[in-house]
LOSE-909816 format. One record per residue: residue number from 1; residue in one letter; y, z, x of N, C-alpha, C, O in turn. Coordinates in Angstrom, 3 decimals, always signed. Atoms other than C-alpha are relative to their C-alpha. Layout:
r n->NUM | res->A | nv->Y | nw->Z | nu->X | cav->Y | caw->Z | cau->X | cv->Y | cw->Z | cu->X | ov->Y | ow->Z | ou->X
...
% end
This chain:
r n->1 | res->M | nv->-0.829 | nw->+0.512 | nu->+0.295 | cav->+77.038 | caw->-132.804 | cau->-54.645 | cv->+1.284 | cw->+0.904 | cu->-0.738 | ov->+0.838 | ow->+2.005 | ou->-1.063
r n->2 | res->S | nv->-1.060 | nw->-1.325 | nu->+0.102 | cav->+80.317 | caw->-130.669 | cau->-55.714 | cv->+0.667 | cw->-0.722 | cu->-1.796 | ov->+0.935 | ow->-1.889 | ou->-2.080
r n->3 | res->D | nv->+0.127 | nw->+0.436 | nu->+1.542 | cav->+80.911 | caw->-130.928 | cau->-59.679 | cv->+1.855 | cw->-0.089 | cu->-0.005 | ov->+2.847 | ow->+0.625 | ou->+0.141
r n->4 | res->R | nv->-1.789 | nw->+0.875 | nu->-0.047 | cav->+83.956 | caw->-133.976 | cau->-60.047 | cv->+0.181 | cw->-0.130 | cu->-1.351 | ov->-0.521 | ow->-0.945 | ou->-1.950
r n->5 | res->R | nv->-0.222 | nw->+0.582 | nu->+1.544 | cav->+85.502 | caw->-133.769 | cau->-63.774 | cv->+0.990 | cw->-0.507 | cu->-0.053 | ov->+1.891 | ow->+0.116 | ou->+0.510
r n->6 | res->V | nv->-0.958 | nw->+0.744 | nu->+0.303 | cav->+87.799 | caw->-136.208 | cau->-64.717 | cv->+0.958 | cw->+1.158 | cu->-0.794 | ov->+0.464 | ow->+2.021 | ou->-1.519
r n->7 | res->Q | nv->-0.870 | nw->-0.401 | nu->+0.470 | cav->+91.010 | caw->-134.773 | cau->-65.733 | cv->+0.645 | cw->-0.773 | cu->-0.670 | ov->+0.890 | ow->-1.906 | ou->-0.257
r n->8 | res->K | nv->-0.620 | nw->+1.276 | nu->+0.996 | cav->+92.723 | caw->-136.341 | cau->-68.677 | cv->+0.984 | cw->+1.610 | cu->-0.463 | ov->+0.676 | ow->+2.800 | ou->-0.531
r n->9 | res->F | nv->-1.387 | nw->-0.768 | nu->-0.268 | cav->+96.768 | caw->-135.007 | cau->-69.186 | cv->+0.767 | cw->-1.220 | cu->-1.186 | ov->+0.503 | ow->-2.417 | ou->-1.299
r n->10 | res->R | nv->-0.371 | nw->+0.603 | nu->+0.961 | cav->+98.790 | caw->-136.093 | cau->-72.008 | cv->+1.589 | cw->+0.061 | cu->+0.408 | ov->+1.859 | ow->-1.059 | ou->-0.026
r n->11 | res->S | nv->-0.983 | nw->+0.191 | nu->-1.065 | cav->+102.154 | caw->-135.919 | cau->-70.210 | cv->-0.291 | cw->-0.226 | cu->+1.256 | ov->-1.471 | ow->-0.412 | ou->+1.553
r n->12 | res->I | nv->-0.592 | nw->+0.039 | nu->-1.391 | cav->+103.309 | caw->-136.210 | cau->-66.720 | cv->+0.612 | cw->+1.542 | cu->+0.096 | ov->-0.095 | ow->+2.183 | ou->+0.873
r n->13 | res->E | nv->-0.201 | nw->-1.452 | nu->+0.003 | cav->+104.809 | caw->-132.705 | cau->-66.967 | cv->-1.272 | cw->+1.046 | cu->+0.448 | ov->-1.455 | ow->+1.890 | ou->+1.325
r n->14 | res->E | nv->+1.497 | nw->-0.521 | nu->+0.007 | cav->+101.157 | caw->-131.804 | cau->-67.845 | cv->-0.587 | cw->+0.478 | cu->+1.146 | ov->-1.046 | ow->+1.541 | ou->+1.563
r n->15 | res->M | nv->+0.952 | nw->+0.273 | nu->-1.223 | cav->+99.856 | caw->-133.239 | cau->-64.933 | cv->+0.672 | cw->+0.910 | cu->+1.014 | ov->+0.075 | ow->+1.771 | ou->+1.660
r n->16 | res->N | nv->-1.218 | nw->-0.785 | nu->-1.031 | cav->+102.612 | caw->-131.724 | cau->-62.835 | cv->-0.255 | cw->+1.799 | cu->+0.108 | ov->+0.061 | ow->+2.427 | ou->+1.119
r n->17 | res->K | nv->+0.251 | nw->-1.085 | nu->+0.328 | cav->+101.647 | caw->-128.358 | cau->-63.968 | cv->-1.229 | cw->+0.489 | cu->+0.810 | ov->-1.135 | ow->+1.416 | ou->+1.615
r n->18 | res->T | nv->+1.096 | nw->-0.048 | nu->-0.778 | cav->+98.134 | caw->-128.501 | cau->-62.632 | cv->-0.387 | cw->+0.439 | cu->+1.443 | ov->-0.747 | ow->-0.556 | ou->+2.073
r n->19 | res->P | nv->+0.565 | nw->-0.343 | nu->-1.232 | cav->+97.139 | caw->-126.802 | cau->-59.354 | cv->-1.227 | cw->-0.796 | cu->+0.767 | ov->-2.455 | ow->-0.848 | ou->+0.696
r n->20 | res->V | nv->+1.047 | nw->+1.336 | nu->-1.120 | cav->+95.842 | caw->-129.473 | cau->-56.755 | cv->-1.214 | cw->+0.628 | cu->+0.665 | ov->-1.172 | ow->+1.704 | ou->+1.262
r n->21 | res->R | nv->+1.489 | nw->-0.462 | nu->-0.290 | cav->+92.099 | caw->-129.104 | cau->-55.941 | cv->-0.003 | cw->-0.435 | cu->+1.142 | ov->+0.176 | ow->-1.618 | ou->+1.432
r n->22 | res->S | nv->+0.646 | nw->+0.584 | nu->-1.471 | cav->+91.155 | caw->-128.810 | cau->-52.201 | cv->-1.578 | cw->+0.186 | cu->-0.297 | ov->-2.184 | ow->+0.816 | ou->-1.163
r n->23 | res->S | nv->+1.563 | nw->+0.115 | nu->+0.128 | cav->+87.541 | caw->-129.671 | cau->-51.388 | cv->-0.427 | cw->+1.430 | cu->+0.571 | ov->+0.451 | ow->+2.106 | ou->+1.108
r n->24 | res->A | nv->+0.453 | nw->-1.141 | nu->-0.649 | cav->+85.386 | caw->-126.615 | cau->-50.253 | cv->-0.884 | cw->-0.214 | cu->+1.349 | ov->-1.498 | ow->+0.642 | ou->+1.985
r n->25 | res->E | nv->+0.709 | nw->+0.690 | nu->-1.076 | cav->+83.893 | caw->-128.716 | cau->-47.615 | cv->+1.045 | cw->+0.144 | cu->+1.650 | ov->+2.205 | ow->-0.151 | ou->+1.938
r n->26 | res->P | nv->-0.865 | nw->-0.068 | nu->-1.371 | cav->+85.095 | caw->-128.137 | cau->-44.130 | cv->+0.671 | cw->-1.630 | cu->+0.526 | ov->-0.009 | ow->-2.650 | ou->+0.423
r n->27 | res->S | nv->-0.212 | nw->+0.859 | nu->-0.265 | cav->+87.305 | caw->-130.627 | cau->-42.816 | cv->-0.444 | cw->-1.322 | cu->+0.824 | ov->-0.272 | ow->-2.472 | ou->+0.421
r n->28 | res->F | nv->+0.993 | nw->+0.517 | nu->-0.769 | cav->+85.339 | caw->-132.140 | cau->-40.146 | cv->-1.028 | cw->-0.632 | cu->-0.535 | ov->-1.054 | ow->-1.863 | ou->-0.529
r n->29 | res->E | nv->+1.128 | nw->+0.776 | nu->+0.894 | cav->+82.173 | caw->-132.804 | cau->-42.123 | cv->+0.698 | cw->-1.310 | cu->-0.826 | ov->+0.394 | ow->-2.500 | ou->-0.915
r n->30 | res->R | nv->-0.771 | nw->+1.304 | nu->+1.028 | cav->+84.610 | caw->-134.678 | cau->-44.471 | cv->+0.490 | cw->-1.181 | cu->+0.756 | ov->+0.657 | ow->-2.217 | ou->+0.113
r n->31 | res->F | nv->-0.576 | nw->+0.505 | nu->-0.955 | cav->+85.985 | caw->-136.355 | cau->-41.215 | cv->-1.124 | cw->-0.978 | cu->+0.321 | ov->-0.847 | ow->-2.177 | ou->+0.318
r n->32 | res->L | nv->+1.393 | nw->+0.652 | nu->-0.089 | cav->+81.950 | caw->-137.504 | cau->-40.468 | cv->-0.492 | cw->-0.610 | cu->-0.940 | ov->-1.528 | ow->-1.254 | ou->-0.777
r n->33 | res->R | nv->+0.996 | nw->+0.467 | nu->+0.825 | cav->+81.119 | caw->-138.515 | cau->-43.485 | cv->+0.671 | cw->-1.422 | cu->-0.175 | ov->-0.108 | ow->-2.374 | ou->-0.183
r n->34 | res->H | nv->-0.933 | nw->+1.196 | nu->-0.146 | cav->+83.906 | caw->-141.360 | cau->-43.638 | cv->-0.130 | cw->-0.556 | cu->+1.020 | ov->-0.142 | ow->-1.759 | ou->+0.761
r n->35 | res->C | nv->-0.239 | nw->+0.729 | nu->-1.099 | cav->+83.883 | caw->-142.451 | cau->-40.261 | cv->-2.315 | cw->-0.305 | cu->+0.060 | ov->-2.922 | ow->-1.055 | ou->+0.824
r n->36 | res->A | nv->+1.348 | nw->+1.293 | nu->+0.275 | cav->+79.726 | caw->-143.285 | cau->-41.390 | cv->+0.109 | cw->-0.677 | cu->-1.078 | ov->-0.634 | ow->-1.658 | ou->-1.103
r n->37 | res->R | nv->+0.010 | nw->+1.454 | nu->+1.212 | cav->+80.629 | caw->-145.229 | cau->-44.803 | cv->+1.045 | cw->-0.778 | cu->+0.689 | ov->+0.851 | ow->-1.925 | ou->+0.285
r n->38 | res->W | nv->-0.822 | nw->+0.993 | nu->-0.717 | cav->+83.435 | caw->-147.020 | cau->-42.633 | cv->-1.023 | cw->-1.005 | cu->+1.307 | ov->-1.090 | ow->-2.210 | ou->+1.551
r n->39 | res->W | nv->+1.035 | nw->+1.078 | nu->-0.904 | cav->+80.734 | caw->-147.927 | cau->-39.854 | cv->-1.189 | cw->-0.747 | cu->-0.831 | ov->-1.684 | ow->-1.745 | ou->-0.307
r n->40 | res->A | nv->+1.053 | nw->+0.891 | nu->+1.266 | cav->+78.104 | caw->-149.215 | cau->-42.974 | cv->+0.852 | cw->-0.842 | cu->-0.591 | ov->+0.497 | ow->-2.011 | ou->-0.439
r n->41 | res->I | nv->-0.745 | nw->+1.197 | nu->-0.013 | cav->+80.621 | caw->-151.131 | cau->-44.128 | cv->+1.219 | cw->-1.009 | cu->+0.139 | ov->+1.883 | ow->-1.757 | ou->-0.579
r n->42 | res->A | nv->-1.215 | nw->+0.817 | nu->-0.289 | cav->+82.942 | caw->-152.377 | cau->-41.774 | cv->-0.664 | cw->-1.028 | cu->+1.016 | ov->-1.424 | ow->-0.699 | ou->+1.928
r n->43 | res->P | nv->+0.744 | nw->+1.053 | nu->-0.508 | cav->+82.018 | caw->-156.009 | cau->-40.609 | cv->-0.264 | cw->-0.084 | cu->+1.567 | ov->+0.584 | ow->-0.035 | ou->+2.458
r n->44 | res->K | nv->+1.089 | nw->+0.498 | nu->-1.073 | cav->+79.295 | caw->-156.728 | cau->-37.847 | cv->+0.663 | cw->-1.247 | cu->+0.566 | ov->+0.539 | ow->-2.334 | ou->+0.001
r n->45 | res->R | nv->-0.378 | nw->+1.445 | nu->-0.589 | cav->+81.087 | caw->-159.249 | cau->-35.500 | cv->-0.838 | cw->-0.334 | cu->+1.128 | ov->-0.594 | ow->+0.280 | ou->+2.167
r n->46 | res->Y | nv->+0.651 | nw->+0.678 | nu->-0.946 | cav->+78.496 | caw->-161.257 | cau->-33.413 | cv->+0.597 | cw->-1.156 | cu->+0.382 | ov->+1.527 | ow->-1.476 | ou->-0.358
r n->47 | res->P | nv->-0.465 | nw->+1.437 | nu->-0.914 | cav->+79.369 | caw->-164.488 | cau->-31.332 | cv->-1.262 | cw->-1.307 | cu->-1.345 | ov->-2.456 | ow->-1.274 | ou->-1.641
r n->48 | res->R | nv->+1.005 | nw->+0.764 | nu->+0.506 | cav->+78.176 | caw->-167.408 | cau->-33.548 | cv->-1.372 | cw->-1.031 | cu->+1.311 | ov->-1.227 | ow->-1.167 | ou->+2.525
r n->49 | res->G | nv->+0.381 | nw->+0.776 | nu->-0.414 | cav->+75.246 | caw->-169.740 | cau->-32.692 | cv->-1.253 | cw->+0.903 | cu->+0.893 | ov->-1.449 | ow->+2.118 | ou->+0.917
r n->50 | res->V | nv->+1.448 | nw->-0.767 | nu->-0.103 | cav->+71.730 | caw->-169.315 | cau->-30.917 | cv->-0.228 | cw->-0.062 | cu->+1.532 | ov->-0.295 | ow->-1.161 | ou->+2.083
r n->51 | res->F | nv->-0.641 | nw->-0.282 | nu->-1.636 | cav->+72.043 | caw->-168.136 | cau->-27.165 | cv->-2.015 | cw->+0.331 | cu->+0.570 | ov->-2.974 | ow->+0.913 | ou->+0.062
r n->52 | res->K | nv->+1.303 | nw->-0.301 | nu->-0.734 | cav->+69.077 | caw->-168.567 | cau->-24.112 | cv->+0.322 | cw->+1.064 | cu->+1.246 | ov->+1.181 | ow->+1.051 | ou->+2.128
r n->53 | res->F | nv->-0.348 | nw->-0.711 | nu->-1.586 | cav->+68.896 | caw->-166.060 | cau->-21.539 | cv->-1.602 | cw->+0.018 | cu->+0.767 | ov->-2.754 | ow->+0.101 | ou->+0.341
r n->54 | res->R | nv->+0.490 | nw->+0.276 | nu->-0.777 | cav->+67.535 | caw->-166.462 | cau->-18.437 | cv->-1.608 | cw->+1.933 | cu->+0.416 | ov->-2.575 | ow->+2.162 | ou->+1.142
r n->55 | res->S | nv->+0.325 | nw->-1.689 | nu->-0.711 | cav->+66.190 | caw->-162.327 | cau->-18.084 | cv->+0.260 | cw->+1.007 | cu->-1.310 | ov->+1.304 | ow->+0.966 | ou->-1.961
r n->56 | res->I | nv->+0.250 | nw->-1.128 | nu->+1.035 | cav->+65.563 | caw->-159.669 | cau->-20.594 | cv->+1.279 | cw->+0.676 | cu->+0.010 | ov->+2.035 | ow->+0.754 | ou->-0.958
r n->57 | res->E | nv->-1.402 | nw->-0.647 | nu->-0.553 | cav->+68.494 | caw->-157.730 | cau->-18.568 | cv->+1.159 | cw->-0.820 | cu->-0.509 | ov->+2.238 | ow->-0.251 | ou->-0.670
r n->58 | res->E | nv->-1.404 | nw->+0.872 | nu->-0.346 | cav->+70.923 | caw->-160.796 | cau->-19.017 | cv->+0.067 | cw->+0.258 | cu->-1.632 | ov->+1.147 | ow->+0.614 | ou->-2.104
r n->59 | res->A | nv->-0.294 | nw->-0.482 | nu->+1.572 | cav->+70.035 | caw->-160.248 | cau->-23.168 | cv->+0.550 | cw->+1.568 | cu->-0.635 | ov->+1.165 | ow->+2.063 | ou->-1.579
r n->60 | res->Q | nv->-0.292 | nw->-1.335 | nu->+0.431 | cav->+70.120 | caw->-156.974 | cau->-22.888 | cv->+1.932 | cw->+0.704 | cu->+0.217 | ov->+2.556 | ow->+1.534 | ou->-0.445
r n->61 | res->Q | nv->-1.393 | nw->+0.304 | nu->-0.365 | cav->+73.753 | caw->-157.239 | cau->-21.326 | cv->+0.662 | cw->-0.298 | cu->-0.934 | ov->+1.576 | ow->+0.421 | ou->-1.337
r n->62 | res->A | nv->-0.662 | nw->+1.154 | nu->+0.902 | cav->+74.679 | caw->-160.073 | cau->-23.824 | cv->+0.354 | cw->+0.754 | cu->-1.177 | ov->+1.322 | ow->+0.447 | ou->-1.873
r n->63 | res->R | nv->+0.480 | nw->-0.985 | nu->+0.971 | cav->+73.716 | caw->-157.250 | cau->-26.240 | cv->+0.824 | cw->+1.066 | cu->-0.169 | ov->+1.139 | ow->+1.444 | ou->-1.297
r n->64 | res->V | nv->-0.581 | nw->-1.115 | nu->+0.528 | cav->+75.713 | caw->-154.258 | cau->-25.420 | cv->+1.228 | cw->-0.518 | cu->+0.268 | ov->+1.820 | ow->+0.538 | ou->+0.491
r n->65 | res->Q | nv->-1.063 | nw->+0.828 | nu->-0.381 | cav->+78.776 | caw->-156.409 | cau->-24.637 | cv->+0.210 | cw->-0.118 | cu->-1.552 | ov->+0.977 | ow->+0.679 | ou->-2.094
r n->66 | res->H | nv->-0.444 | nw->+0.107 | nu->+1.837 | cav->+78.808 | caw->-157.556 | cau->-28.736 | cv->-0.393 | cw->+1.021 | cu->-0.831 | ov->-0.495 | ow->+0.791 | ou->-2.036
r n->67 | res->S | nv->+0.504 | nw->-1.197 | nu->+0.643 | cav->+77.667 | caw->-154.226 | cau->-29.758 | cv->+1.455 | cw->+0.833 | cu->-0.537 | ov->+2.280 | ow->+1.180 | ou->+0.308
r n->68 | res->P | nv->-0.786 | nw->-0.498 | nu->-0.052 | cav->+80.127 | caw->-152.619 | cau->-31.691 | cv->+0.692 | cw->+1.351 | cu->+0.215 | ov->+1.771 | ow->+1.739 | ou->-0.234
r n->69 | res->L | nv->-0.106 | nw->-1.325 | nu->-0.399 | cav->+80.015 | caw->-149.299 | cau->-30.256 | cv->-0.321 | cw->-0.186 | cu->+1.801 | ov->-1.491 | ow->-0.017 | ou->+2.145
r n->70 | res->K | nv->+0.269 | nw->-0.030 | nu->-1.138 | cav->+80.286 | caw->-149.738 | cau->-26.410 | cv->-0.104 | cw->+0.942 | cu->+0.356 | ov->+0.579 | ow->+1.965 | ou->+0.319
r n->71 | res->R | nv->+0.530 | nw->-1.457 | nu->-0.492 | cav->+77.799 | caw->-147.898 | cau->-24.753 | cv->-0.087 | cw->-0.327 | cu->+1.471 | ov->+0.038 | ow->-1.412 | ou->+2.040
r n->72 | res->E | nv->+0.316 | nw->-0.273 | nu->-1.823 | cav->+77.192 | caw->-146.946 | cau->-21.062 | cv->-0.942 | cw->-0.568 | cu->+0.183 | ov->-1.660 | ow->-0.683 | ou->-0.810
r n->73 | res->E | nv->+1.767 | nw->+0.472 | nu->-0.204 | cav->+73.954 | caw->-148.665 | cau->-19.290 | cv->+0.087 | cw->+0.857 | cu->+0.490 | ov->+1.089 | ow->+1.324 | ou->+1.031
r n->74 | res->S | nv->+0.358 | nw->-1.207 | nu->-0.631 | cav->+72.295 | caw->-146.043 | cau->-18.264 | cv->-1.708 | cw->-0.230 | cu->+1.105 | ov->-2.172 | ow->+0.723 | ou->+1.730
% end
């Protein structure tokens, strides 16, 4: 983890004089980290109720249909 310190300023002018910090890590890695965080906290949307299926294939099709990631059947 990088060293993240809180900077304190006495005035807006002093704050404007400081250089903008940039992250040393690549942008794509930061993007992937944000995506992982979004998938972790995003609400999962499942249909309400209890369902009966006549076969495993029908149950798996329903799972794929309501999955947050639309996967291709293989």
